[in-house]
C-alpha positions as MATLAB code, in Angstrom:
seq = 'XXXXXXXXXXXXXXXXXXXXXXXXXXXXXXXXXXXXXXXXXXXXXXXXXXXXXXXXXXXXXXXXXXXXXXXXXXXXXXXXXXXXXXXXXXXXXXXXXXXXXXXXXXXXXXXXXXXXXXXXXXXXXXXXXXXXXXXXXXXXXXXXXXXXXXXXXXXXXXXXXXXXXXXXXXXXXXXXXXXXXXXXXXXXXXXXXXXXXXXXXXXXXXXXXXXXXXXXXXXXXXXXXXXXXXXXXXXXXXXXXXXXXXXXXXXXXXXXXXXXXXXXXXXXXXXXXXXXXXXXXXXXXXXXXXXXXXXXXXXXXXXXXXXXXXXXXXXXXXXXXXXXXXXXXXXXXXXXXXXXXXXXXXXXXXXXXXXXXXXXXXXXXXXXXXXXXXXXXXXXXXXXXXXXX';
ca = [
      -7.074   51.055  -13.748;
      -9.671   49.928  -16.235;
      -7.417   50.808  -19.048;
      -4.410   48.947  -17.546;
      -6.620   45.934  -17.084;
      -7.778   46.049  -20.682;
      -4.310   46.285  -21.945;
      -3.283   43.397  -19.676;
      -6.132   41.339  -21.061;
      -5.067   42.079  -24.599;
      -1.466   41.011  -23.884;
      -2.671   37.867  -22.155;
      -4.858   37.033  -25.208;
      -1.919   37.492  -27.680;
       0.532   35.450  -25.592;
      -2.165   32.636  -25.264;
      -2.652   32.568  -28.997;
       1.102   32.255  -29.591;
       1.308   29.471  -27.248;
      -1.713   27.720  -28.759;
      -0.135   28.011  -32.245;
       3.028   26.377  -30.936;
       1.358   23.407  -29.330;
      -1.603   22.990  -31.724;
       0.003   19.894  -33.333;
      -0.267   17.967  -29.962;
      -3.743   19.143  -29.193;
      -6.643   16.753  -29.112;
      -9.022   18.584  -31.253;
     -12.054   16.711  -30.165;
     -11.964   18.570  -26.767;
      -9.191   21.009  -27.010;
      -7.228   19.194  -24.309;
      -3.445   18.553  -24.876;
      -2.923   14.811  -25.547;
      -0.478   14.516  -22.706;
      -2.867   16.269  -20.292;
      -5.707   14.117  -21.726;
      -3.880   10.949  -20.903;
      -3.040   12.105  -17.344;
      -6.678   12.924  -16.863;
      -7.642    9.398  -17.978;
      -5.116    8.006  -15.580;
      -6.677    9.680  -12.562;
     -10.121    9.032  -13.888;
      -9.322    5.371  -14.264;
      -8.084    4.937  -10.735;
      -5.237    2.892   -9.292;
      -5.494   -0.004  -11.781;
      -4.831    2.177  -14.814;
      -1.061    2.316  -15.483;
       0.642    5.634  -16.104;
       0.870    6.472  -19.930;
       3.770    5.010  -21.858;
       5.608    3.782  -18.738;
       5.264    0.085  -19.735;
       7.266    0.822  -22.857;
      10.367    1.464  -20.755;
      12.272   -0.897  -18.346;
      12.216    1.285  -15.277;
      14.315   -0.021  -12.473;
      13.335   -0.010   -8.816;
      14.914    2.785   -6.780;
      16.595    2.099   -3.469;
      13.676    3.796   -1.778;
      11.235    1.477   -3.549;
      13.331   -1.552   -2.672;
      13.457   -0.529    0.940;
       9.794   -0.250    1.318;
       8.884   -3.286   -0.656;
      11.501   -5.370    1.222;
      10.182   -4.227    4.632;
       6.530   -4.664    3.526;
       7.181   -8.292    2.593;
       8.847   -9.004    5.965;
       6.235   -7.194    8.029;
       3.303   -8.623    6.233;
       4.538  -12.153    6.193;
       4.906  -11.726   10.036;
       1.403  -10.255   10.206;
      -0.021  -13.197    8.270;
       1.325  -15.542   10.960;
      -0.005  -13.468   13.786;
      -3.443  -12.873   12.306;
      -3.871  -16.615   11.447;
      -3.437  -17.324   15.122;
      -5.743  -14.540   16.218;
      -8.335  -15.829   13.789;
      -8.208  -19.308   15.135;
      -8.706  -18.108   18.731;
     -11.127  -15.240   18.345;
     -14.641  -15.770   19.892;
     -16.287  -12.316   19.367;
     -18.368  -12.193   16.131;
     -17.747   -8.452   15.832;
     -14.007   -8.866   16.103;
     -13.664  -11.739   13.656;
     -14.461   -9.819   10.525;
     -11.890   -7.171   11.441;
      -9.152   -9.882   11.731;
     -10.301  -11.590    8.501;
     -10.084   -8.320    6.624;
      -6.535   -7.565    8.005;
      -5.446  -11.138    7.089;
      -6.765  -10.602    3.607;
      -4.869   -7.343    3.265;
      -1.490   -8.711    4.487;
      -1.985  -11.778    2.153;
      -2.638   -9.441   -0.792;
       0.377   -7.301    0.077;
       2.698  -10.283    0.101;
       1.285  -11.477   -3.235;
       1.770   -8.105   -4.812;
       5.218   -7.536   -3.568;
       6.227  -11.031   -4.745;
       4.887  -10.242   -8.219;
       6.999   -7.028   -8.354;
      10.054   -8.719   -7.194;
       9.722  -11.682   -9.573;
       9.356   -9.187  -12.457;
      12.752   -7.817  -11.425;
      14.341  -11.124  -10.702;
      14.794   -9.769   -7.098;
      15.285  -12.544   -4.524;
      12.254  -13.058   -2.369;
      13.025  -12.297    1.284;
      12.837  -15.189    3.722;
      10.296  -13.477    5.945;
       8.088  -15.781    7.989;
       6.282  -18.920    7.066;
       3.891  -21.636    8.489;
       6.574  -22.990   10.791;
       6.722  -19.653   12.582;
       3.113  -19.981   13.955;
       1.133  -22.595   15.831;
      -2.545  -22.000   15.544;
      -3.375  -24.931   17.845;
      -1.720  -23.195   20.891;
      -4.119  -22.092   23.581;
      -5.246  -18.417   23.643;
      -2.493  -16.068   24.835;
      -4.525  -12.857   24.535;
      -8.124  -11.788   24.786;
     -10.466  -10.648   22.041;
     -10.198   -7.138   23.368;
      -6.418   -7.138   22.834;
      -6.968   -8.292   19.204;
      -8.907   -4.991   18.661;
      -6.286   -2.946   20.456;
      -3.565   -4.646   18.379;
      -5.346   -4.073   15.040;
      -6.023   -0.503   15.773;
      -2.510    0.402   16.770;
      -0.808   -1.554   13.927;
      -3.148   -0.119   11.347;
      -2.285    3.353   12.754;
       1.406    2.456   12.387;
       0.701    1.275    8.752;
      -1.009    4.525    7.927;
       2.040    6.465    9.043;
       4.466    4.260    7.077;
       2.384    4.234    3.852;
       1.695    8.053    3.988;
       5.636    8.371    4.149;
       6.156    5.981    1.350;
       3.640    7.203   -1.195;
       5.438   10.525   -1.995;
       8.644    8.690   -2.549;
       7.479    6.265   -5.084;
       8.313    6.941   -8.771;
       7.398    3.741  -10.522;
       3.593    3.517  -11.216;
       3.120   -0.057  -10.039;
       4.796    0.626   -6.701;
       2.949    3.781   -6.326;
      -0.333    2.095   -7.038;
       0.508   -0.568   -4.502;
       1.190    1.862   -1.672;
      -1.693    4.155   -2.556;
      -3.936    1.183   -2.158;
      -2.181    0.140    1.094;
      -2.859    3.582    2.451;
      -6.446    3.485    1.600;
      -7.053   -0.063    2.966;
      -5.120    0.598    6.201;
      -7.359    3.615    6.701;
     -10.388    1.445    6.397;
      -9.068   -1.194    8.703;
      -8.270    1.500   11.401;
     -11.799    2.970   11.004;
     -13.490   -0.390   11.292;
     -11.478   -1.445   14.299;
     -12.126    1.929   15.969;
     -15.821    1.682   15.360;
     -16.113   -1.731   17.066;
     -13.951   -0.436   19.995;
     -16.237    2.578   20.370;
     -19.357    0.288   20.370;
     -17.833   -1.835   23.084;
     -16.730    1.059   25.142;
     -13.018    0.105   24.974;
     -11.791    2.934   22.816;
      -8.968    4.936   24.546;
      -9.821    8.588   24.051;
      -7.109   11.323   24.315;
      -7.496   13.640   27.265;
      -9.990   16.494   26.935;
      -9.099   20.102   27.326;
     -11.139   23.246   27.576;
     -11.915   25.359   24.465;
      -9.941   28.629   24.594;
     -11.864   31.824   24.787;
      -9.668   33.608   22.228;
      -6.664   33.460   20.095;
      -3.437   34.196   21.962;
       0.264   34.579   21.027;
       3.333   33.509   22.971;
       4.864   36.568   24.558;
       7.768   35.345   26.709;
      10.599   32.885   26.148;
       9.697   31.068   29.361;
       7.069   29.217   27.219;
       9.994   27.015   26.172;
      11.467   26.564   29.617;
      10.960   23.517   31.883;
      14.214   23.207   33.786;
      14.553   24.467   37.417;
      10.919   25.736   37.383;
       9.599   23.758   40.248;
       5.882   24.504   40.747;
       6.030   27.207   38.015;
       6.192   25.227   34.784;
       3.384   26.113   32.275;
       0.767   23.470   31.491;
       1.157   21.187   28.639;
      -0.150   22.518   25.291;
      -2.434   20.276   23.175;
       0.389   19.432   20.772;
       2.505   18.066   23.607;
      -0.436   16.186   25.109;
      -1.034   14.563   21.766;
       2.531   13.383   21.427;
       2.411   11.998   25.027;
      -0.804   10.227   24.347;
       0.529    8.501   21.130;
       3.731    7.399   22.868;
       1.710    6.000   25.822;
      -0.511    3.913   23.481;
       2.560    2.481   21.721;
       3.992    1.399   25.068;
       0.581    0.028   26.305;
       0.409   -2.228   23.284;
       4.140   -3.207   23.605;
       3.711   -4.077   27.278;
       0.772   -6.342   26.699;
       2.391   -7.981   23.643;
       5.747   -8.581   25.484;
       4.010   -9.811   28.650;
       2.621  -12.678   26.493;
       5.883  -13.232   24.609;
       7.866  -13.343   27.957;
       5.572  -16.329   29.049;
       5.888  -18.521   26.011;
       9.390  -17.964   24.440;
      11.465  -21.095   24.328;
      14.924  -19.759   24.874;
      15.680  -18.240   28.310;
      17.531  -15.258   26.900;
      14.418  -14.394   24.817;
      12.173  -14.719   27.818;
      14.513  -12.440   29.852;
      14.672   -9.920   27.001;
      10.818   -9.745   26.663;
      10.444   -9.381   30.388;
      12.934   -6.556   30.311;
      10.954   -4.889   27.568;
       7.725   -4.991   29.746;
       9.605   -3.226   32.574;
      10.798   -0.574   30.139;
       7.331   -0.102   28.732;
       5.827    0.232   32.245;
       8.361    2.799   33.243;
       7.675    4.869   30.172;
       3.906    4.661   30.765;
       4.493    5.876   34.296;
       6.708    8.792   33.077;
       4.149    9.947   30.554;
       1.267    9.399   33.121;
       2.984   11.618   35.619;
       3.171   14.444   33.090;
      -0.523   14.188   32.422;
      -1.510   13.726   36.032;
       0.360   16.877   36.957;
      -2.084   18.927   34.712;
      -4.994   16.829   35.929;
      -5.290   15.028   32.625;
      -6.436   11.332   32.313;
      -4.084    8.629   31.043;
      -5.149    5.784   28.669;
      -6.168    2.530   30.051;
      -3.303   -0.144   30.252;
      -5.367   -3.308   29.624;
      -2.879   -5.435   31.674;
      -5.491   -8.184   32.309;
      -5.876   -8.994   28.586;
      -2.940  -11.563   28.687;
      -3.891  -15.208   29.681;
      -1.748  -17.634   31.821;
      -0.755  -19.707   28.843;
       2.858  -20.819   28.551;
       2.510  -22.578   25.212;
       4.015  -20.523   22.403;
       1.978  -19.742   19.284;
       4.974  -18.129   17.635;
       8.573  -18.891   16.938;
      11.206  -16.995   19.013;
      12.399  -15.600   15.667;
       9.024  -14.060   14.970;
       8.588  -12.615   18.524;
      11.943  -11.085   18.389;
      11.306   -9.554   15.000;
       7.977   -8.214   16.231;
       9.558   -6.694   19.319;
      12.126   -5.041   17.195;
       9.509   -3.513   14.941;
       7.675   -2.093   17.902;
      10.958   -0.714   19.400;
      11.668    1.069   16.127;
       8.135    2.459   16.037;
       8.504    3.732   19.555;
      11.940    5.547   18.752;
      10.175    7.045   15.618;
       7.258    8.236   17.799;
       9.705    9.790   20.424;
      11.674   11.499   17.558;
       8.416   13.039   16.313;
       7.555   14.049   19.772;
      10.767   15.819   20.346;
      10.019   18.019   17.283;
       6.449   18.595   18.460;
       7.301   19.533   22.061;
       8.151   23.183   23.085;
       9.147   22.668   26.667;
      12.812   21.887   26.980;
      12.382   19.420   29.989;
       9.987   17.269   27.784;
      12.342   17.162   24.868;
      15.248   16.094   27.135;
      12.852   13.362   28.613;
      12.116   12.008   25.074;
      15.888   11.903   24.313;
      16.594    9.890   27.471;
      13.733    7.449   26.795;
      14.865    7.135   23.247;
      18.336    6.111   24.308;
      16.903    3.508   26.698;
      14.864    2.024   23.813;
      17.878    2.218   21.515;
      20.035    0.096   23.956;
      17.131   -2.303   24.254;
      16.965   -2.613   20.488;
      20.592   -3.144   20.135;
      20.575   -6.051   22.629;
      17.650   -7.502   20.730;
      19.525   -7.254   17.419;
      22.456   -9.071   19.052;
      20.185  -11.963   20.084;
      18.800  -12.155   16.570;
      22.279  -12.118   14.933;
      23.626  -14.736   17.353;
      20.643  -17.072   16.333;
      20.801  -16.141   12.687;
      17.312  -14.687   12.731;
      18.075  -11.185   11.326;
      17.750  -11.104    7.635;
      20.184   -8.641    5.926;
      18.586   -5.865    3.886;
      20.000   -5.308    0.343;
      23.284   -3.377    0.334;
      24.876   -0.788   -1.899;
      27.547   -2.199   -4.269;
      31.027   -2.297   -2.566;
      32.989   -0.588   -5.355;
      36.289   -1.089   -3.604;
      35.662   -4.784   -3.465;
      34.525   -4.918   -7.143;
      37.775   -3.064   -8.124;
      39.684   -5.747   -6.192;
      42.026   -3.104   -4.473;
];
């Protein structure tokens, strides 16, 4: 064995020498690091503000994935600026105010950076939302507690979105932007959570006992859930996590839409928002019944965090857009939960609830289209139309 190892070492040495002879012309002799590797190391050492080597020498176009994320970021952050400006004008709690200020600073920076990238590409700046979409002089519609709940949940959604975006970015300036977004969203979420914990309003997920040993699934009935009255296995921790996250999304949506239903100017928008609160309440009860069956606690609903104001701080356009964003987030959460759940009855439940949110979202889209509130995302070229055939 020692002889074989020695021969292997000799062969490895000879192959290494041949490779080094081949690439010696591109070696940085000062530290024996290849120039291209040396540049990459400098990039990572320099951080997010250091451009990737040689990229600026080329005119690299934005990919469709990069356009998608930048376009959505502009719309979402311009909406967030309006919402956060109103929150900042109404907040009383001195511990909550710095969290809102930081969130507003992030959204403002995001809009500025996306605008800079779009201008560089001569890309039309989305309409988004502007000063006319917010009325900071309107009376308080929500409590300071809700502001924290809102920021914690929205920063969590941002973390998910940015973590999905980063691996898909190819151009360095866009990659740098979303890497910074990911880091700052994590900081915002942590800061909001710390304040919630200090105030005793942080909604913890249900507790479960620590298992005594490692076990493996031995029977197919672990996946069953239909026609097993009184004999269905308890939820596993993966399913509990999915139910908890989906419940929290609906809790936020119910509070937000309750306020929207009180202040929207158009009757069809008020009716739509009220319908949304009923759907969210129904879903909260469905999830709560699953947890209760296994003697697990449900998150607090915070229904009393909405005031009795009927003066709108936001345009109907903004409130409809915000509701659509939350509906899409719920559908995404339910889709992830389907993949995470092993019990068949739970996956079917998510599919049914997803369809209900899908129909609700379609009706909302129709209201937005009828009122010319829905901005069209960039489309692929219509080659048939260009060919005039």
